[in-house]
C-alpha positions in Angstrom: 0.0 0.0 0.0 1.4 3.4 -0.9 1.8 6.2 1.7 -1.1 8.1 0.1 -3.4 5.1 0.2 -2.3 4.4 3.8 -3.1 7.9 4.8 -6.5 7.7 3.1 -7.2 4.5 4.8 -6.4 6.1 8.2 -8.6 9.1 7.5 -11.4 6.9 6.6 -10.9 5.1 10.0 -11.2 8.5 11.8 -14.3 9.5 9.7 -16.0 6.3 10.3 -15.6 6.4 14.1 -16.5 10.1 14.1 -19.7 9.4 12.4 -20.4 6.3 14.4 -20.3 8.4 17.6 -22.5 11.1 15.9 -19.9 13.8 16.1 -19.5 16.7 13.7 -16.1 17.7 12.5 -16.3 20.8 14.4 -17.2 19.1 17.8 -14.5 16.5 17.4 -11.9 19.1 16.4 -12.9 21.3 19.4 -12.6 18.3 21.8 -9.3 17.3 20.3 -7.9 20.8 20.5 -7.3 21.1 16.7 -9.0 23.1 14.0 -11.8 21.9 11.9 -9.6 22.3 8.8 -6.9 20.1 10.2 -9.3 17.4 11.0 -10.8 17.6 7.4 -7.1 17.2 6.2 -6.8 14.1 8.3 -10.0 12.6 7.1 -9.0 13.2 3.4 -5.7 11.5 4.0 -3.5 14.6 3.9 -0.5 14.9 6.0 -0.9 15.8 9.7 1.4 15.4 12.8 1.5 12.4 15.0 0.3 14.5 17.9 -2.8 15.4 16.0 -3.5 11.7 15.3 -3.1 10.9 19.1 -5.3 13.7 20.1 -8.1 12.6 17.6 -7.8 9.0 18.6 -7.9 9.8 22.2 -11.1 11.7 21.7 -12.6 8.9 19.7 -11.6 6.4 22.4 -9.6 4.5 19.8 -6.1 4.8 21.3 -6.2 1.0 21.8 -5.0 0.7 18.1 -1.6 2.0 19.2 -1.2 -1.2 21.2 0.3 -2.8 18.0 3.4 -0.6 18.6 4.0 -2.4 21.9 7.5 -3.9 22.1 7.8 -7.3 23.8 11.3 -8.3 25.1 12.7 -11.1 23.0 14.6 -14.0 24.5 17.1 -15.9 22.5 16.4 -19.6 22.0 19.7 -20.4 23.9 18.6 -18.3 27.0 15.1 -19.9 26.7 16.6 -23.5 26.7 18.8 -22.5 29.6 16.0 -21.2 31.7 13.9 -24.2 31.0 16.7 -26.6 32.0 17.1 -24.7 35.2 13.5 -25.2 36.2 12.6 -28.1 38.6 11.2 -31.2 37.0 10.1 -32.9 40.2 10.1 -32.6 43.9 13.0 -33.8 45.9 12.9 -36.0 49.0 12.6 -34.4 52.3 15.9 -34.1 54.0 14.6 -34.3 57.7 15.8 -36.9 60.1 14.0 -40.2 60.3 13.6 -40.1 64.1 11.3 -37.2 64.2 8.7 -37.2 67.0 5.2 -36.6 65.9 2.8 -35.4 68.5 -0.5 -36.8 67.4 
């Protein structure tokens, strides 16, 4: 997908959610702290700042889409194998003396 097509796709996402929430461009722009013309640019797939995107997504309650950018620490296969081999496989015998007194 080209950059322009991707931006248009993202703009359509914002427009869809704005309309689904029955918000006008003016009201969404005001809540997001941007101008209506900036929101119009965004919805048409024009270039806007990342900060603008975040503000609009926050107002639309769509920030969860940013979760795809979460970075999970990777563990090497060697380190994983080493950690697994260090885990206990079964319980060991009790090392207590055999002449314990039990008070039953």
